[in-house]
C-alpha positions, 0 to 999 in steps of 0.5 A: 569926746570923739574917738579922734580926740581921745586917740590924740590925748592918749599919745601923751603922758598927760593921759593917765591911761598912757602912764598906766600902759607904760607902767604895765609894760614895765612891770611885765618886762621887769618880771621877765628880766628877773625870770631870765636871770634865774634861768642863767646857769652854767651849761644852760643854752642861750637860745632856750633862755631867750625864748623863755624871756620872749614867751613870758612877755607874750603870755603876760601881755596876753593877759591884760587889756583883754576885755576892751572895745578896741583891739590893743596890740601888745607883746615883745617890743625887742626880742630877748638878747643875751650877750656874753663876755666881750660880745656887746649886744644883740645876741639872740641866736636861732633855734639850731644854736648850741651856745651855752653859758659858763661859770664866770660869764658876764651876761648882758640881758636886753629886752623890751615889752609894749602895751598898745605901742607904749614901750618899756625897755630894760638891759641889765648886766649879771655875772654868773658867779656866787659872791661879790663881783670884784676887780675890773669886772666890778669897775665896768659894771659900776661905770655903767650903773653910775653913768645910768644914775647920773643920766637919770638925774640929767634927763629932765626938762630944760636940760640938753642931750649933750649935757648927758653925753658929757656926763656919762663919758666923765663917769666912765673915765672915773672908772678907767673904762670907755663908753662904747661907740655907736650906742644911742639913747632914744626918745620913745613914742607910741609904736616908735622905739627909736624916736628923733630925739637922741642922746649920744653916748660918745662924741665922735666924728662918725656919729652926729645928732641934732642938739635937743632939749628934754621936755615934760611928758617925753619918754626915753630909753637911756642906753649905756654900754661900758667896756674895759677895752677900746670901746670900738666894737666890730661886726665879726660875722654877719650870720650872727645877726638875727634881729631886724626891724621893718623899714616902713618907709622903704619899698622894693620888688623882691626877686626871690620867692623865698624873700617875698614869702618871708617879707610877707610873713614879717609884714603880717606878724611884725609890721613895726617892732623889731623881731627875731628871725627865730620866729620865722621858718629857719631855712627859708628865713636865711635865704630871704632875709639877705635880699630884704636887708640888701635892699633896705627893707629891713634894718639889721641889729648886728651882733658886735664884739670887743676884743677877747678878754675885754669886759663889757657892761650894759645898763638900759632903763626907761624913764617917764618925764612926768610933771613931778619929775623923772620916773624910772620904770625899768630896772633890776638890782645889781649884784654886790660890786667891789670896784677897784676905783672910787669916784671922788670927782665933785661934779659927779658927786653933785650929779648923783646928789640931785633928786629925781622929783621936782616940787611944784608950787602949791603942794604938787606932791599931794596933787600927784597922789590924786592924779596918780590913782588912775595911772597906778591902778595896775597895782605895780610897785615900780622898782627904782621909782623916784629913788636911786638904785641901792647904793650898797652894791658899791656902784654909786660912789656916795657911800 
């Protein structure tokens, strides 16, 4: 087989090598998430925790695929974010930021890792307290988790993206919560974190996406954010934005020296994946990034907020649409939840009762064992693989 043919084959989940790379990235990001949660303590600085998450991913990815002929890119695919309370997403502060965590904070942790451009993304919600999470705080987390469980069962070949949008809105309403506007779930491909096939979290007049059908061998990052508020987050301060992605299809001759310097550094270090301005020299970055964003050379990931007092929860997972069913490769167990709402809707219960694996004619399950040997040679036991999340946490209403 020629190198070109091999490259073409490797882009798809039909190649065991690709599956292995996704699962290796997932194993690393799941461990990074566990580390970040263990570092979340009252009075801990958020920037220190974010840096530990990114450093762990860089270190762990540096230890794999070292002895291969072709150089393999690997590392952080989305910088570690730690968004607290009514902050919705993308908070990953600069080194000079002094913000600390407090007892009782609700934390949304969001991060991603890649091996050779094959990305495993995850987001998780954790409350900084001992004992079970109760009341409306439990409701908003249960809403996000149950919506994620339903989405896992509906993101399968033959289903449409709008089927998922309808379902997750219905789940959120059952917990008297709102799905947050503007959050999109994307198909992912090699070196592409936001592919063309998109799942809306919420139908509205401002955001339209093309109808799409899920297909075998596709990969998705399913992204769900719920709120006890209105679900209409606002940008309060542009200076909080620290995460950017290079817009590879845009060009412009920058006027400022600082901008040219920063853009050159970004092009060398972060040509494709999103990055944190923390990785750049801070004073120069502040000056240069503005001109780059104004001329659309960089796509910013703004820090959004609900109203003070609103609770926000975030669950994101990566799913591989394998021939034998949906394989969720990123997750972390929830704390014990005691929501005020129980879900009695028969349609939601029916969705949750669906399996995530499909039986092929002629004993497809046995075949998977043989075929999966190479795919699983990295030796990871994937959390959540083929099984629903632990329903003892009160987040799934089947109990």
